[in-house]
Phi, psi and omega in degrees: 000134176283128183301153176298133178273107183285357184079182181302128180209101183297340182273349178111194183268125181301132184297318181298318179293318181297320178296318177300318178296319180297318181295330181273350181281156177065218184234042180287133181199173174061215184298324182297315180295318179300318180294317177303311183297317181296312183292315182291327176295316179296319178297318179298317179295326176298319180288321182296333175295344177246025175062032174256112185235353179235159179301317185296341181276351182286130183229173175300324184294309183286338173290320177296324178296321178295319178299319179294322177299317178296320179297321178297323178293326177294319183281339187289145170271167179275095182251150179306128178089347180265162178288144178302144178286164179231162178279164178297322180294324177292319177302316180292325177298313179299316181295320178296325176298315179297317180298322179297319177296317181293326175295323175300318179295324177295318181298328178270009175062030172274336175231148178281329181209164181271108183294340180287345181263008180273143184304324183297329177275316182297329181294341181277349181276156173291162177305137179290126180298142177251138178228123179283159182300329181288347179280343182284149181289132173235141170286108179290158177307320181295312181292322179299313180296320181297316181291318179298316180296322180295312182292332174297308182298319181297315181292317181297320179295318181294321179294320178299325183272321188242355181063228183288353179277001181276047186299310187298316180294322178290322177297313181298321178297313180297321179298313180299315181296317181296315179294318187291332189239347185265332186081011180287153174280144178302321180291348179271345182238351177245165185271156174235109183303339182263007179218103186291350175280340180254088183249018175093154178296134179253157179298332176291347179269355182262121180237087182292327182298321180257012174056050181207159172244149174252120185227160171276111187289182183297325181292338179061020181266326182200165178291147178235153177264128178247134179296142179235091182301156185298337179300330183272352184294306184303316178298323178291319179296320180292321177295316180297321179297321180284320184284325183049060181299127182288347179210163180289350181276351179291142179289144176294317182250070180295146179292151174250011180284107187305313180302321179294321180291313182294323179291343180274349182280154177293161185300329184282352181289136179264109182303336182274359185275356179163180177293151186301320180292323178294322177295326176296320177296313184299324184261006177065036182250137177276125181287158177287154179276157169301135182273171177298319176296321178296321178297319177295322178296321177299312181296321179297316180294318180298318180294322178296315182293326180274358181057044175258117182239127180242090181052045178081003181239190179241171179284112186267156183306316183287337174295328177296317180299315179295324179296320176298313180299320181295317180298317180291320180300313182294325185274322188233357175098176186295320183297318179294318179298321179299317180293318181296319182272354179059042174282126178291327183249120180300339179295330178297316178294316181298319180293322182295325185242031179299328181295328178290314181298319180297320180295317180293321178294323178298319179294317179296319179294323178299320179296320180302321185256017187294341180269002181260000000 
């Protein structure tokens, strides 16, 4: 997006306007855009308290003051009347958001350099936390099998008892299988209420014949093809048979939240005339998709019921993606994992699975010196 032209202004570019232009540039949306807006608005108010109201007035000194403010929040305890403390990683996230905005200003030649990248400002921040690739959650083969076996038993039991009415159990089973074996991002198949482009995977996006899903990728620029291994086919076919979607626009993972379903129906619909999904069919209305938050809640509940505990947490959607990548990385190498995960930069894949490479190199080095 081309920034708003404020016209002649001897004082410079208004900070509030410049931030608005930055938020509208590129493909920022959803939670990421909301977080950017919240942090940059707070930062702007922090600067305005020191009479900084234009981009041109931003300096190394007031950027360093902001860094010091973040450090104080990291060090602060939660005392009555004080602002809640934040972690060092959160402080760096906030600072990186500000730095990204200032880099945008440099590109538009409103600033000659990015003051947030100067040592005098960076020195005021706490040490940047380091996290090794092995610290990230991965669905291990053991946990993946345990969850898959649980949703299989749960769905089979529900079908025996309720037949085609076992929608929720069949949906949850299909969701687990797609996440566990495809490497897709949760945000690519579930809806995001704050981003109307992410409305959930549709049946028209499922191509079993060619073993792929069509999703709006992370870049949000165009649809991408995601591999759909044969392990995920039967759960999807069984769900489709039970759901009987009347059109390709119906979501694969429709919500089962009754208030959301009933509120989506037209005013003339009689809630007492049938089940909410059936009423959607009768009135030709497409039901809403399960949201990303809803998907996480489903996985949390399934893990609790299956007694699967991962360091006090549950198996998260992105952990499934990392687990797929790890399995492919170990079996076929970094290049194959990069293709499966659709990483534009191979360094992203290498960083994600650096712990595997280090382990393999250690083993190879051990062999070299085994006679010593």
